[in-house]
C-alpha positions in Angstrom: -71.7 7.8 -26.7 -69.8 9.6 -24.0 -67.0 7.0 -24.0 -66.7 7.3 -27.8 -66.4 11.0 -27.5 -63.8 10.8 -24.9 -61.7 8.4 -27.1 -62.0 10.6 -30.0 -60.7 13.5 -27.9 -57.8 11.4 -26.6 -56.8 10.3 -30.1 -56.9 13.9 -31.3 -54.7 15.0 -28.4 -52.2 12.2 -29.0 -51.9 13.1 -32.7 -51.4 16.7 -31.7 -48.7 15.8 -29.2 -46.9 13.6 -31.8 -47.0 16.4 -34.3 -45.5 18.9 -31.8 -42.8 16.3 -30.8 -41.7 15.7 -34.4 -41.6 19.5 -35.0 -39.5 19.8 -31.8 -37.0 17.1 -33.1 -36.9 18.8 -36.5 -36.0 22.1 -34.8 -33.2 20.4 -32.9 -31.7 19.2 -36.2 -30.4 16.0 -34.5 -29.4 13.0 -36.6 -28.4 9.6 -35.4 -24.8 8.3 -35.9 -23.3 11.7 -35.8 -21.1 13.8 -33.5 -23.0 16.6 -31.7 -22.1 19.3 -29.2 -23.5 18.8 -25.7 -23.4 20.9 -22.5 -22.5 19.4 -19.1 -25.4 19.9 -16.7 -24.4 17.7 -13.9 -21.4 15.6 -12.7 -22.2 12.6 -10.4 -20.2 9.8 -9.0 -20.9 7.5 -11.9 -22.2 9.6 -14.8 -21.7 12.9 -16.6 -25.2 14.4 -17.5 -25.3 16.5 -20.6 -27.9 18.5 -22.5 -27.9 17.6 -26.2 -30.3 20.4 -27.3 -33.9 21.4 -26.4 -33.5 20.0 -22.9 -32.8 16.5 -24.1 -30.5 15.1 -21.5 -28.3 12.1 -21.8 -25.9 10.3 -19.4 -22.3 9.2 -20.2 -20.6 6.6 -17.9 -17.7 8.4 -16.1 -15.3 5.5 -17.2 -15.3 7.0 -20.7 -13.4 10.0 -19.2 -10.8 8.1 -17.1 -8.3 7.5 -19.9 -7.2 11.2 -20.1 -7.2 14.3 -18.0 -10.4 15.7 -19.4 -12.4 14.7 -16.3 -10.4 17.0 -14.1 -11.3 19.9 -16.4 -15.0 19.2 -16.6 -17.5 21.4 -14.9 -21.2 22.3 -15.3 -21.5 24.3 -18.5 -18.5 22.7 -20.2 -19.0 21.9 -23.9 -18.0 18.4 -25.1 -18.5 16.3 -28.2 -20.6 13.2 -28.0 -21.7 10.5 -30.5 -25.5 10.3 -30.9 -26.4 6.6 -31.4 -30.2 6.8 -31.0 -32.5 9.7 -30.3 -34.8 7.5 -28.3 -34.2 4.0 -26.9 -36.8 1.5 -25.9 -36.7 3.2 -22.5 -37.5 6.5 -24.2 -33.9 7.8 -23.4 -31.3 9.4 -25.7 -28.3 7.1 -26.3 -24.9 9.0 -26.5 -21.2 8.1 -26.1 -18.1 10.2 -25.5 -15.7 7.4 -26.4 -17.4 6.6 -29.7 -17.2 10.3 -30.5 -13.5 10.3 -30.0 -13.2 7.1 -32.0 -15.3 8.4 -34.9 -13.3 11.6 -34.9 -10.1 9.6 -34.9 -11.3 7.5 -37.8 -12.3 10.6 -39.8 -8.9 12.0 -39.3 -7.2 8.7 -40.1 -9.0 8.5 -43.4 -7.9 12.0 -44.2 -4.2 11.4 -43.3 -4.2 8.1 -45.1 -5.4 9.8 -48.3 -2.8 12.6 -48.0 0.1 10.6 -46.5 0.3 13.0 -43.6 2.4 12.1 -40.6 0.6 11.7 -37.2 1.8 11.1 -33.6 1.3 7.7 -32.1 2.3 5.8 -28.9 3.4 2.2 -28.7 1.2 0.8 -25.9 1.7 -2.9 -26.2 3.1 -6.0 -28.0 1.2 -8.4 -30.3 2.2 -11.2 -32.5 4.2 -9.8 -35.4 4.4 -6.3 -34.1 3.0 -3.6 -31.8 -0.2 -1.7 -30.8 0.4 2.0 -31.8 -2.4 4.3 -30.4 -3.1 7.3 -32.6 -5.7 9.7 -31.2 -7.1 7.0 -28.9 -7.4 4.7 -32.0 -5.3 1.5 -31.8 -3.4 0.6 -34.9 -1.1 -2.2 -35.9 2.6 -1.4 -36.3 4.5 -4.4 -37.8 8.0 -5.3 -36.6 9.4 -4.6 -40.0 8.0 -1.1 -39.9 9.3 0.1 -36.6 12.7 1.1 -37.9 14.9 1.2 -41.0 16.9 -1.8 -39.7 16.0 -4.7 -37.5 16.0 -3.9 -33.8 16.6 -6.3 -30.9 15.4 -4.0 -28.2 12.3 -1.8 -28.2 11.9 -0.6 -24.6 13.1 2.9 -25.5 10.2 3.3 -28.0 7.4 2.3 -25.6 4.9 5.0 -24.6 6.8 7.9 -26.2 5.5 10.0 -29.1 6.5 8.6 -32.4 5.8 9.9 -35.9 4.0 7.4 -38.1 1.9 7.3 -41.3 -1.1 5.2 -42.2 -0.2 2.5 -44.8 -3.5 0.6 -44.9 -7.0 1.2 -43.5 -10.1 -1.0 -43.3 -13.0 0.8 -41.5 -15.4 -2.1 -41.9 -13.1 -4.5 -40.0 -11.7 -1.7 -37.8 -8.1 -2.3 -38.9 -5.4 0.3 -39.4 -1.7 -0.4 -40.2 0.9 2.2 -39.5 4.6 2.6 -40.3 7.4 4.5 -38.5 10.0 3.2 -41.0 8.4 5.1 -43.8 8.7 8.3 -41.8 12.3 7.7 -41.0 13.2 6.7 -44.6 11.5 9.8 -45.9 13.4 12.0 -43.5 16.6 10.2 -44.2 16.1 10.6 -48.0 15.8 14.3 -47.5 18.9 14.4 -45.4 20.8 12.2 -47.7 20.0 14.3 -50.8 21.4 17.3 -49.0 24.5 15.5 -47.8 25.1 13.9 -51.2 25.6 17.4 -52.7 28.9 17.6 -50.8 30.0 14.1 -51.8 31.5 12.8 -55.1 33.0 9.6 -56.5 36.7 9.3 -55.8 36.5 11.1 -52.4 38.5 9.5 -49.6 36.7 9.4 -46.3 38.9 9.2 -43.2 36.2 8.6 -40.6 33.6 6.3 -42.1 31.8 4.7 -39.1 30.8 1.0 -39.0 27.1 0.7 -38.3 26.5 -3.0 -39.0 28.1 -6.1 -40.5 26.8 -9.0 -42.6 28.4 -12.0 -44.3 28.4 -10.1 -47.6 29.6 -6.6 -46.4 29.7 -3.7 -44.0 27.2 -0.8 -43.6 28.9 2.5 -43.0 27.8 5.9 -41.9 29.5 8.6 -44.0 28.5 12.0 -42.9 25.0 10.9 -42.2 24.7 8.8 -45.4 24.4 5.0 -45.4 27.1 3.4 -47.5 27.9 -0.2 -48.4 31.3 -1.7 -48.3 31.0 -5.0 -50.1 33.1 -8.0 -48.9 34.9 -8.1 -52.3 36.0 -4.4 -51.7 37.5 -5.0 -48.3 40.8 -6.5 -49.5 42.6 -7.7 -52.6 42.7 -11.0 -51.0 40.0 -13.4 -49.7 37.9 -12.3 -46.7 35.8 -15.0 -44.9 33.7 -12.8 -42.5 33.8 -9.0 -42.4 32.9 -9.2 -38.7 36.4 -10.7 -38.1 38.0 -7.5 -39.4 35.9 -4.7 -37.9 33.7 -3.9 -34.9 30.5 -1.8 -34.6 31.3 1.8 -34.0 34.8 1.6 -35.4 36.0 4.2 -37.9 37.9 3.3 -41.1 39.4 4.9 -44.2 37.5 4.3 -47.4 37.2 5.5 -50.9 33.9 6.4 -52.5 33.6 4.3 -55.7 29.9 4.9 -56.7 27.1 7.3 -56.0 23.5 6.6 -57.2 21.7 9.9 -56.6 18.3 8.5 -57.6 18.4 5.8 -54.9 20.8 7.7 -52.6 23.0 4.6 -52.5 26.7 4.9 -51.9 29.4 2.3 -52.5 32.8 2.4 -50.8 36.0 0.4 -51.0 39.1 -0.2 -48.9 41.1 -2.1 -51.5 40.8 0.8 -53.9 43.1 2.7 -51.6 46.0 0.4 -52.3 47.7 -0.9 -55.5 46.4 -4.2 -56.9 49.2 -6.8 -56.1 48.2 -8.8 -59.2 49.5 -6.0 -61.4 53.1 -7.0 -60.4 52.4 -10.7 -59.9 54.6 -12.1 -62.7 57.5 -9.9 -61.5 57.3 -11.4 -58.0 56.5 -15.0 -58.7 58.0 -17.4 -61.2 56.4 -20.6 -62.7 58.2 -23.7 -61.4 59.5 -22.0 -58.3 58.7 -23.3 -54.8 57.3 -20.8 -52.3 55.8 -20.8 -48.8 52.1 -20.0 -48.2 49.3 -20.4 -45.7 46.2 -22.4 -46.3 43.1 -20.1 -46.1 40.2 -22.3 -47.2 39.5 -25.9 -47.9 37.0 -26.9 -50.6 35.9 -30.3 -52.0 37.9 -29.5 -55.2 41.0 -28.1 -53.6 42.7 -25.7 -51.2 43.3 -22.0 -51.4 46.7 -20.8 -50.2 47.7 -17.2 -49.5 51.2 -16.3 -50.8 50.9 -12.7 -49.4 48.2 -10.2 -48.5 45.9 -10.0 -51.5 47.5 -12.9 -53.4 46.0 -16.4 -53.3 46.4 -19.5 -55.4 44.5 -22.7 -55.7 45.9 -26.2 -55.2 43.6 -28.5 -57.2 42.8 -31.8 -55.6 44.7 -33.5 -58.4 47.9 -31.6 -57.3 47.7 -32.7 -53.6 49.0 -36.3 -53.8 51.1 -38.4 -56.2 49.3 -41.5 -55.2 45.6 -40.4 -54.9 44.2 -38.1 -57.6 40.7 -37.8 -55.9 41.8 -37.2 -52.3 39.8 -34.9 -50.0 41.9 -31.8 -49.3 41.0 -31.9 -45.6 42.8 -35.3 -45.3 46.1 -33.8 -46.4 46.0 -30.1 -45.4 44.4 -28.1 -42.6 43.2 -24.5 -42.4 46.0 -22.0 -41.4 48.7 -24.6 -42.1 51.9 -23.3 -43.5 52.9 -25.3 -46.6 55.5 -25.4 -49.4 53.9 -25.1 -52.9 55.2 -24.9 -56.5 53.6 -22.4 -58.9 52.2 -24.3 -61.9 50.7 -21.4 -63.9 49.9 -17.7 -63.6 47.0 -15.8 -65.2 47.3 -12.1 -64.2 44.3 -11.0 -66.1 42.0 -13.5 -64.5 43.9 -13.2 -61.2 44.4 -16.9 -61.0 47.4 -18.8 -59.8 47.6 -22.6 -60.0 49.7 -24.3 -57.4 51.0 -27.8 -56.7 51.6 -29.4 -53.3 52.7 -32.8 -54.5 55.5 -31.4 -56.7 57.3 -30.2 -53.5 57.5 -33.9 -52.5 59.5 -36.8 -53.9 57.7 -38.5 -56.8 57.2 -42.1 -55.8 56.4 -43.0 -59.4 59.8 -41.8 -60.5 61.4 -43.9 -57.8 59.6 -47.0 -58.8 60.3 -46.4 -62.5 64.0 -46.9 -61.7 63.2 -50.1 -59.9 61.4 -52.0 -62.7 62.7 -55.6 -62.8 64.0 -55.3 -59.2 62.9 -57.4 -56.2 61.3 -55.5 -53.3 59.4 -56.3 -50.2 55.7 -55.1 -50.0 52.8 -55.4 -47.6 49.5 -57.0 -48.6 46.7 -54.4 -48.2 43.8 -56.2 -49.9 42.9 -59.5 -51.5 40.2 -60.1 -54.2 39.0 -63.1 -56.1 41.7 -62.7 -58.7 44.5 -60.6 -57.3 46.5 -59.3 -54.4 47.0 -55.6 -53.7 50.2 -54.6 -51.9 51.7 -51.3 -50.6 55.2 -50.1 -51.0 56.9 -48.1 -48.3 56.5 -44.9 -50.3 52.7 -45.1 -50.3 52.2 -46.6 -53.8 50.0 -49.7 -54.3 50.5 -52.4 -56.9 48.6 -55.4 -58.1 49.7 -59.0 -58.1 47.5 -61.2 -60.3 47.0 -64.8 -59.3 48.7 -65.9 -62.5 51.8 -64.2 -61.3 52.0 -66.2 -58.0 53.8 -69.0 -59.7 54.2 -70.6 -63.1 51.6 -73.3 -62.4 49.4 -71.8 -59.6 45.6 -71.2 -59.9 43.3 -68.4 -58.4 42.3 -70.6 -55.5 45.9 -70.5 -54.3 45.3 -66.8 -53.2 43.9 -68.3 -50.0 47.5 -68.9 -48.8 48.0 -65.1 -48.4 46.6 -62.7 -45.7 46.2 -59.0 -45.2 49.2 -57.4 -43.5 51.6 -60.2 -44.7 54.9 -59.1 -46.1 56.0 -60.8 -49.4 58.8 -60.5 -51.8 57.8 -59.5 -55.4 59.4 -58.3 -58.6 58.2 -55.1 -60.2 57.3 -56.2 -63.8 55.4 -53.2 -65.2 54.6 -49.5 -64.6 52.0 -48.1 -67.0 49.6 -45.1 -66.6 50.4 -44.9 -62.9 49.5 -48.6 -62.5 52.0 -50.9 -60.9 52.2 -54.7 -61.5 54.0 -57.2 -59.3 55.1 -60.8 -59.8 56.3 -63.5 -57.5 56.9 -66.2 -60.1 59.3 -63.7 -61.9 61.6 -64.1 -58.9 62.2 -67.8 -60.1 63.6 -69.1 -63.3 61.0 -69.3 -66.1 60.4 -73.0 -67.0 59.9 -71.9 -70.6 63.7 -71.2 -70.7 63.9 -75.0 -71.1 63.1 -74.5 -74.8 66.0 -72.0 -75.3 68.4 -74.1 -73.2 67.6 -77.3 -75.2 67.3 -75.4 -78.5 63.8 -76.5 -79.1 61.6 -74.6 -81.6 58.6 -75.0 -83.8 58.9 -78.3 -85.7 61.1 -79.9 -83.1 60.0 -83.4 -81.9 60.3 -83.9 -78.1 59.6 -86.7 -75.8 57.0 -85.9 -73.1 55.4 -87.8 -70.2 51.7 -88.3 -69.7 50.7 -86.3 -66.7 46.9 -86.5 -66.7 44.4 -88.2 -68.9 41.1 -86.4 -69.7 38.2 -87.1 -71.9 39.1 -84.2 -74.2 42.8 -85.1 -74.4 46.0 -85.7 -72.5 48.1 -83.4 -70.3 51.8 -84.0 -70.7 54.9 -82.7 -68.9 57.6 -81.3 -71.2 60.4 -81.0 -68.7 61.5 -83.5 -66.1 60.5 -81.1 -63.2 57.0 -81.0 -64.4 57.0 -77.2 -64.5 55.7 -77.1 -68.1 52.3 -78.9 -68.5 50.8 -78.9 -71.9 47.4 -80.1 -73.1 47.4 -82.3 -76.3 43.9 -82.3 -77.7 42.2 -85.6 -78.6 42.3 -85.0 -82.4 46.1 -84.5 -82.1 46.9 -87.8 -80.2 47.3 -90.0 -83.3 47.4 -89.9 -87.1 44.6 -92.4 -87.3 41.3 -91.3 -85.6 40.8 -94.8 -84.3 44.0 -94.5 -82.3 43.2 -91.0 -81.0 41.7 -92.2 -77.8 42.8 -90.7 -74.5 41.9 -93.8 -72.5 44.6 -95.9 -74.1 47.2 -93.7 -72.4 48.5 -94.1 -68.8 50.2 -91.4 -66.7 54.0 -91.8 -66.9 53.9 -93.1 -70.5 56.5 -91.6 -72.9 54.9 -89.8 -75.8 56.7 -88.2 -78.8 55.1 -85.0 -80.0 56.0 -82.2 -82.4 56.1 -78.5 -81.3 53.5 -77.0 -83.6 53.3 -73.6 -81.8 55.7 -71.7 -79.5 55.5 -68.2 -78.2 58.0 -67.6 -75.4 56.7 -64.1 -74.7 53.2 -65.2 -74.0 54.5 -68.5 -72.6 52.3 -70.6 -74.9 53.2 -73.9 -76.5 51.2 -76.3 -78.7 52.1 -80.0 -79.2 50.8 -82.7 -81.6 51.5 -86.5 -81.6 49.7 -86.6 -85.0 52.2 -84.2 -86.5 55.1 -86.1 -85.1 53.9 -89.4 -86.6 53.4 -87.8 -90.0 56.8 -86.3 -89.8 58.4 -89.6 -88.8 56.5 -91.4 -91.6 57.9 -89.0 -94.2 61.4 -89.3 -92.8 61.3 -93.1 -93.0 60.1 -92.9 -96.5 62.8 -90.5 -97.4 65.5 -92.7 -95.8 64.5 -96.1 -96.9 62.2 -95.5 -99.9 64.8 -95.5 -102.7 66.4 -98.9 -101.8 63.1 -100.5 -101.0 61.7 -99.6 -104.4 64.6 -101.5 -106.0 64.1 -104.6 -103.8 60.3 -104.6 -104.0 59.8 -104.0 -100.3 56.4 -102.7 -99.0 55.8 -99.5 -96.9 54.8 -101.7 -93.9 58.0 -103.6 -94.3 60.0 -100.5 -94.3 58.4 -99.4 -91.0 59.0 -102.8 -89.4 62.6 -102.8 -90.5 63.1 -99.3 -89.3 61.4 -100.0 -86.0 63.1 -103.3 -85.5 66.5 -102.1 -86.3 67.3 -101.7 -82.6 64.4 -103.5 -80.7 66.2 -103.3 -77.3 66.5 -99.5 -77.6 62.9 -99.2 -78.6 61.7 -101.3 -75.6 63.8 -99.2 -73.2 62.4 -96.0 -74.6 58.8 -97.2 -74.0 59.6 -98.3 -70.4 61.0 -94.8 -69.7 
């Protein structure tokens, strides 16, 4: 009973103490995760002891004060802001932090300046991938490389650990990320300055001291009275400019004319060529079509070469105008950059600022030279041999073709093997058509077909031939004694009677009378027929002997025998021949 009474009294006392404690905390108005004011009560070697209200003391590690000069100013009684994490830990102690107080305060301010776009002061304290660490009110932020200046910088040492004006461009409190930009501050300031400066600048103004700030492949950036201006590469000169950097240096001043001002974007365009007269305006007065001038090669392209006639005046030599002998030649194989050349003006278009030039027309035309030599014998050098032809070069660079049929009057394509590259041969020029040259070797000799003219032979003439070769399909015969003209008589033309039209009954060397049934001296073609000759002879005999034989009662066979036997010795001799 006594124990129970004691327990009841203890329980009652505990509840009373808890009530009083809660009432005390309520009076203190303390809330976790907030910044509160605290008073320094003691400074030790490792801690700063502070009173957070109602004699609730907490300890802050002294390391949280070593990053600034605050520690040297601290003394007992000093007021500082701390972050209250927990009113009571598992050890029954209050948990506070000076560093977190600073961080929370910095975050609160960062959220405010992000919303308003206010400029803040930061310090670049380190490098990271893609940018820098910029500390703002002890809060580390990310400053990208692209946002450190209005133009790319190669050196950054002068910006390290010095106060810089930045603005917050992105904030993520959950992840603890903040992005800042110095470029935005500079551009804003620059825009204000530019708008003021533009009030005193107008299109058409001539600036004597425009300063070169930077160069690119497509232009030059200038500083004109504190305003950025662009001098495009096309406005540097009336002529062609390869690289602006070849003409100017950084820091150099130059004379320009303001050609355009965009007050909305604060962009200014300048020009150098606008200061001088356009040479194309008097182009046709200075240069005449068909006249030869001297120029300098400025640029080589796949399709041709550009040549400067004077400053600001350029023309194009198309690849087809580079060589008489090669229409698709690469310009670099004939000309070189900076080379001084003779050129002829082919055409002028002042409106389009185009001049067409020719290089080949300043040189002798080899085709014209060859045209005057058609039918003449010349010496050429074999440059290539194919299955059907030989290609040979003249001394003037032209190349002609010698077909195997033009080797000789009786040669075949296999006879090309007798010739080799580099060999010099004598040929006759037989044709020039569409810039194509044809040679002949056989044309150097007398044409065997002249035999027909010399012997007055024509279609319908009967000639005596010699069997040259016997084939299954017919007989090859030689027309002339030198065997330069070999003609095939087909099987069905060997005899009037089909039974006698057998090639195997003939022997090489036999004499054979045949009629010329076709003759084309231009194409060098001749057709022979024994059958036609026999029919003709038969008709001739009938015409000669038919009238007398009819009166005497003689037969046709008898007429032939009589005719053939009229001079037997002569007939036998003819067959032996």
